[in-house]
C-alpha positions as MATLAB code, in Angstrom:
seq = 'MLKVGVIGLGWAGTTHLRYLKTREDVRIVALCDSNPERRRTCEDEFEGKTYESFEPMLADGELDAVWVCTPSAIRRDPLVACADLRIPVFCEKPAELRLDYAYEIECELASRGARVQMGYVFRCMPLVREASKAIADDRIHLIQSLYCCPVSLTKELAPWFYDKSQSGGPLIDQATHNLDLLRYLFGEARDVKGLTSNPVNDKGDGYTIDEVVTVTMRFETGMLCSHVHTWVGDSWRNQMVFIGEKRVYRLDLTRGRLIVKEPKGKWDFSQDQDHMYDHQNARFLEQVKTGDWSSNPSTYTDALKTLDLTMACDRACSNGS';
ca = [
    -152.929 -112.379  -60.681;
    -150.314 -109.903  -61.620;
    -151.447 -107.437  -64.164;
    -148.627 -106.454  -66.442;
    -147.910 -104.052  -69.444;
    -145.101 -103.931  -72.182;
    -143.861 -100.650  -73.700;
    -142.330 -101.465  -77.042;
    -143.679 -104.208  -79.160;
    -140.666 -105.226  -81.390;
    -138.736 -108.524  -81.177;
    -137.893 -108.124  -77.693;
    -141.163 -106.983  -76.392;
    -143.026 -109.892  -78.299;
    -140.434 -112.275  -76.990;
    -141.236 -111.481  -73.387;
    -145.026 -111.426  -74.028;
    -145.071 -115.019  -75.404;
    -143.571 -116.133  -72.115;
    -145.985 -113.991  -70.103;
    -148.940 -115.445  -71.943;
    -147.961 -119.012  -70.670;
    -148.025 -117.946  -66.944;
    -151.249 -118.663  -65.163;
    -150.410 -116.108  -62.540;
    -150.081 -113.227  -65.118;
    -152.560 -111.237  -67.129;
    -151.376 -109.038  -69.900;
    -153.613 -105.861  -69.646;
    -151.802 -103.231  -71.573;
    -149.533 -103.006  -74.784;
    -147.809  -99.791  -75.870;
    -146.048  -98.904  -79.189;
    -145.859  -95.932  -81.477;
    -146.423  -98.290  -84.497;
    -150.137  -99.019  -85.251;
    -149.502 -102.186  -87.258;
    -147.453 -103.767  -84.132;
    -150.269 -102.650  -81.673;
    -152.871 -104.411  -83.995;
    -150.856 -107.533  -84.233;
    -149.918 -107.903  -80.723;
    -153.703 -106.993  -79.643;
    -154.779 -110.048  -81.619;
    -152.060 -112.328  -80.323;
    -151.776 -111.380  -76.690;
    -155.033 -109.479  -75.987;
    -154.834 -106.408  -73.679;
    -155.724 -102.758  -74.342;
    -153.340 -101.039  -76.669;
    -151.881  -97.623  -76.361;
    -149.837  -95.357  -78.681;
    -147.918  -93.675  -75.697;
    -146.979  -94.840  -72.420;
    -148.497  -91.997  -70.208;
    -152.148  -92.889  -70.688;
    -151.206  -96.673  -70.346;
    -149.760  -95.893  -66.880;
    -152.605  -93.407  -66.110;
    -155.302  -96.003  -67.012;
    -155.162  -98.236  -63.983;
    -152.807 -100.058  -61.598;
    -150.115 -102.360  -63.093;
    -148.174 -104.721  -61.040;
    -145.083 -104.777  -63.507;
    -143.990 -103.295  -66.744;
    -141.554 -104.543  -69.396;
    -139.776 -101.504  -70.958;
    -138.469 -102.709  -74.467;
    -138.140  -99.518  -76.423;
    -134.852  -98.515  -78.171;
    -132.076  -97.623  -75.663;
    -132.172  -93.847  -76.245;
    -135.796  -93.553  -75.442;
    -136.005  -95.334  -72.023;
    -135.626  -92.646  -69.433;
    -139.189  -91.417  -69.476;
    -140.958  -94.636  -69.060;
    -138.502  -95.752  -66.400;
    -138.861  -92.682  -64.332;
    -142.597  -92.578  -64.728;
    -142.969  -96.155  -63.522;
    -140.635  -95.385  -60.604;
    -142.873  -92.545  -59.608;
    -145.863  -94.941  -59.590;
    -143.844  -97.587  -57.632;
    -144.224 -100.030  -60.616;
    -141.433 -102.641  -60.884;
    -139.679 -102.763  -64.317;
    -137.902 -105.225  -66.478;
    -135.817 -103.050  -68.841;
    -133.989 -104.349  -71.883;
    -130.359 -103.805  -72.318;
    -128.235 -101.660  -72.652;
    -128.925  -99.113  -70.022;
    -128.346  -96.325  -72.490;
    -126.411  -95.127  -75.330;
    -125.081  -92.061  -73.525;
    -123.046  -92.894  -70.450;
    -123.215  -89.449  -68.778;
    -127.141  -89.461  -69.396;
    -127.298  -93.056  -67.965;
    -125.715  -91.752  -64.811;
    -128.238  -89.094  -64.567;
    -131.061  -91.646  -64.923;
    -129.482  -93.837  -62.271;
    -129.657  -90.877  -59.780;
    -133.220  -90.227  -60.634;
    -134.253  -93.887  -60.161;
    -132.309  -94.359  -56.921;
    -134.006  -91.250  -55.428;
    -137.171  -92.903  -56.040;
    -136.445  -96.146  -54.846;
    -136.937  -97.778  -58.389;
    -137.181 -101.520  -58.741;
    -135.538 -102.388  -62.000;
    -134.162 -105.520  -63.411;
    -132.073 -105.147  -66.440;
    -132.332 -107.591  -69.421;
    -128.861 -109.243  -69.438;
    -130.133 -112.592  -70.234;
    -126.959 -114.680  -69.640;
    -126.915 -114.054  -65.953;
    -130.164 -116.028  -65.214;
    -129.174 -118.994  -67.489;
    -128.551 -122.515  -66.066;
    -125.726 -122.728  -68.528;
    -123.924 -119.837  -66.783;
    -124.596 -121.255  -63.475;
    -122.913 -124.540  -64.421;
    -119.987 -122.464  -65.911;
    -119.501 -120.563  -62.765;
    -119.360 -123.799  -60.686;
    -116.917 -125.459  -63.122;
    -114.480 -122.562  -62.871;
    -114.526 -122.122  -59.105;
    -111.472 -124.103  -58.449;
    -109.622 -123.017  -61.519;
    -107.575 -120.046  -62.631;
    -108.474 -118.426  -65.934;
    -105.857 -116.468  -67.613;
    -107.016 -116.272  -71.338;
    -110.494 -115.938  -73.017;
    -111.640 -115.927  -76.513;
    -115.066 -114.497  -77.147;
    -116.833 -114.593  -80.732;
    -120.123 -113.212  -81.700;
    -120.977 -113.807  -85.446;
    -124.274 -113.030  -87.601;
    -125.002 -111.980  -91.109;
    -127.246 -109.020  -90.571;
    -125.215 -106.582  -92.615;
    -125.286 -109.161  -95.469;
    -129.052 -109.839  -95.180;
    -130.194 -106.320  -94.111;
    -132.956 -108.184  -91.993;
    -133.020 -105.777  -89.119;
    -135.088 -102.588  -88.766;
    -133.239  -99.648  -90.535;
    -132.428  -97.993  -87.091;
    -130.084 -100.904  -86.295;
    -127.774  -99.968  -88.861;
    -127.499  -96.226  -87.548;
    -125.072  -96.396  -84.936;
    -126.460  -93.210  -83.200;
    -129.624  -95.128  -82.619;
    -128.641  -98.840  -81.981;
    -124.931  -98.512  -80.839;
    -123.922 -101.033  -83.462;
    -122.521 -104.620  -82.863;
    -120.858 -103.779  -79.634;
    -123.346 -101.742  -77.804;
    -126.367 -103.676  -79.077;
    -125.044 -107.240  -79.021;
    -121.502 -107.667  -77.500;
    -122.615 -105.908  -74.310;
    -124.218 -109.208  -73.439;
    -120.831 -110.964  -73.701;
    -118.954 -108.158  -71.823;
    -121.608 -108.280  -69.045;
    -121.138 -112.017  -68.699;
    -117.281 -111.521  -68.700;
    -117.888 -108.957  -65.840;
    -120.313 -111.318  -64.024;
    -117.862 -114.188  -64.009;
    -114.350 -112.470  -63.725;
    -114.797 -108.812  -62.415;
    -113.727 -105.577  -63.969;
    -111.639 -104.962  -67.026;
    -108.854 -102.376  -66.899;
    -107.247 -101.761  -70.346;
    -108.996 -101.991  -73.694;
    -107.723 -101.789  -77.279;
    -109.708 -102.196  -80.360;
    -109.863 -102.120  -84.207;
    -112.842 -102.026  -86.653;
    -113.362 -102.453  -90.439;
    -116.179 -102.299  -93.084;
    -115.258 -104.855  -95.578;
    -118.513 -105.197  -97.305;
    -120.633 -102.001  -97.089;
    -119.104  -98.559  -96.799;
    -120.481  -96.023  -94.125;
    -122.921  -93.390  -95.290;
    -126.256  -91.875  -94.726;
    -128.243  -94.253  -92.465;
    -125.541  -96.909  -92.388;
    -122.860  -95.935  -89.798;
    -122.227  -99.180  -87.861;
    -118.917 -101.177  -87.919;
    -119.236 -104.377  -89.497;
    -116.259 -106.123  -88.061;
    -114.721 -105.420  -84.507;
    -112.042 -106.868  -82.448;
    -111.330 -105.816  -78.818;
    -108.669 -106.852  -76.436;
    -109.093 -106.396  -72.675;
    -106.835 -106.875  -69.572;
    -108.942 -107.626  -66.480;
    -107.912 -106.532  -63.010;
    -106.926 -110.094  -62.265;
    -104.424 -109.966  -65.114;
    -106.481 -112.218  -67.387;
    -106.513 -111.296  -71.086;
    -109.545 -111.500  -73.277;
    -110.264 -111.035  -77.004;
    -113.743 -110.370  -78.299;
    -114.224 -110.605  -82.028;
    -117.587 -109.486  -83.516;
    -118.852 -109.491  -87.078;
    -122.120 -108.566  -88.738;
    -120.850 -109.944  -92.085;
    -120.570 -113.674  -90.936;
    -122.015 -116.692  -92.293;
    -124.517 -117.483  -89.476;
    -125.553 -116.609  -85.953;
    -123.151 -117.802  -83.347;
    -122.068 -116.708  -80.107;
    -119.270 -118.653  -78.234;
    -116.593 -118.375  -75.605;
    -113.506 -120.415  -74.713;
    -112.102 -120.024  -71.210;
    -108.480 -121.332  -70.927;
    -107.686 -122.193  -67.249;
    -104.669 -123.980  -65.463;
    -106.805 -127.079  -64.894;
    -109.332 -127.220  -67.923;
    -110.572 -125.747  -71.051;
    -114.296 -124.644  -70.910;
    -116.099 -124.182  -74.286;
    -119.314 -122.197  -73.718;
    -121.711 -122.041  -76.674;
    -124.216 -119.331  -75.849;
    -126.077 -120.052  -79.149;
    -126.842 -123.577  -78.506;
    -126.839 -123.610  -74.804;
    -123.984 -125.901  -74.267;
    -121.011 -126.124  -71.917;
    -118.164 -128.441  -72.757;
    -115.298 -128.902  -70.098;
    -112.124 -130.614  -71.156;
    -109.354 -131.676  -68.675;
    -106.540 -134.216  -68.813;
    -108.690 -137.124  -67.511;
    -111.602 -136.534  -69.870;
    -114.428 -134.217  -70.610;
    -118.028 -133.597  -69.607;
    -120.750 -131.325  -70.806;
    -124.012 -129.601  -69.783;
    -126.952 -128.600  -72.059;
    -129.919 -126.248  -71.530;
    -133.152 -125.843  -73.589;
    -132.266 -122.720  -75.759;
    -135.899 -122.501  -77.010;
    -136.758 -120.875  -73.708;
    -133.574 -119.046  -72.809;
    -135.249 -115.637  -72.064;
    -137.802 -117.450  -69.732;
    -135.252 -117.678  -66.950;
    -134.756 -113.948  -66.608;
    -138.654 -113.349  -66.782;
    -139.204 -115.957  -63.903;
    -136.648 -114.278  -61.715;
    -138.325 -110.798  -62.371;
    -141.737 -112.193  -61.584;
    -140.668 -113.796  -58.475;
    -139.030 -110.500  -57.249;
    -142.390 -108.669  -58.113;
    -144.435 -111.358  -56.360;
    -142.308 -111.523  -53.150;
    -141.052 -107.975  -52.788;
    -137.471 -109.360  -52.274;
    -134.996 -107.491  -54.551;
    -131.910 -108.557  -52.626;
    -130.758 -111.000  -55.393;
    -131.714 -108.828  -58.286;
    -129.407 -110.393  -60.981;
    -128.806 -107.132  -62.799;
    -129.660 -103.854  -61.280;
    -129.529 -100.508  -63.240;
    -126.387  -99.503  -61.428;
    -124.726 -102.765  -62.465;
    -125.845 -102.308  -66.005;
    -124.046  -99.000  -66.005;
    -120.829 -100.731  -65.223;
    -121.367 -102.988  -68.206;
    -122.258  -99.836  -70.292;
    -118.923  -98.148  -69.047;
    -116.994 -101.118  -70.269;
    -118.863 -101.347  -73.613;
    -118.390  -97.612  -74.303;
    -114.715  -97.987  -73.315;
    -114.513 -100.728  -75.952;
    -116.278  -98.667  -78.476;
    -113.854  -95.661  -77.956;
    -110.873  -97.847  -78.226;
    -112.157  -99.056  -81.639;
    -112.896  -95.468  -82.859;
    -109.371  -94.459  -81.678;
    -107.754  -97.600  -82.938;
    -105.906  -98.035  -79.901;
];
């Protein structure tokens, strides 16, 4: 029986906890959050002892694994503390909001032999495995990527999401998943250009995010990609279109569906989106149980490369070039 703890009991933390609660080989023993209401709610739903800070949680007893689901800017201390105790960590994305600081954290983790899997969910999805196999014999030259949601219309997120210094905004908080998937499938990007606008809400105190973003990238293979992102759209959707020499691939990441069209017809693949986060948690737990981290789907170092690309896109948007 693996004894596990979760630091950060917001949406991400509770999403992972709901999966962990279903595992017969896992016991949730520790829950940590600075918000007392969240602690009470999660204690009722998931049991486990609650803590206001992670230091006494780690000192209280041996844990076999920890999920770090805090906001990006406050992950270094729990990551390093777990590494000192040789506790494997599943850490939510992105690695950080400050690239230079993230490289310092990487050195600290490497020096301690830390075992960390970053939460880039697409890498573990059956949908992406099918897409990877489908494009294997094709050459992709153009990609269109779209992420749309209405959160600047509804203001449904916690206030800190609308402060770019805390959340990173649409690119760093959300598009980082798409950028990571592009890196995973197609390698590294070389050139980046971008533009932003705020058509609905002007920027001001506490509201500093860009509402609409468009980024164009040239990959080292020569492939071109455009990613467009809006927080003032009609609904939630995340889609990609890969245009190859042999086929067109439509990847609906929101609904978990891949449609492949070629001159002779088409075929499609679907996965259960209700449990899309389960795949990455299952991979992490398998690594914890076996001690084999050779196939870690997303190391901290690899997540830094995605952060580097994400920050390059953000800079390009800020410069308008």
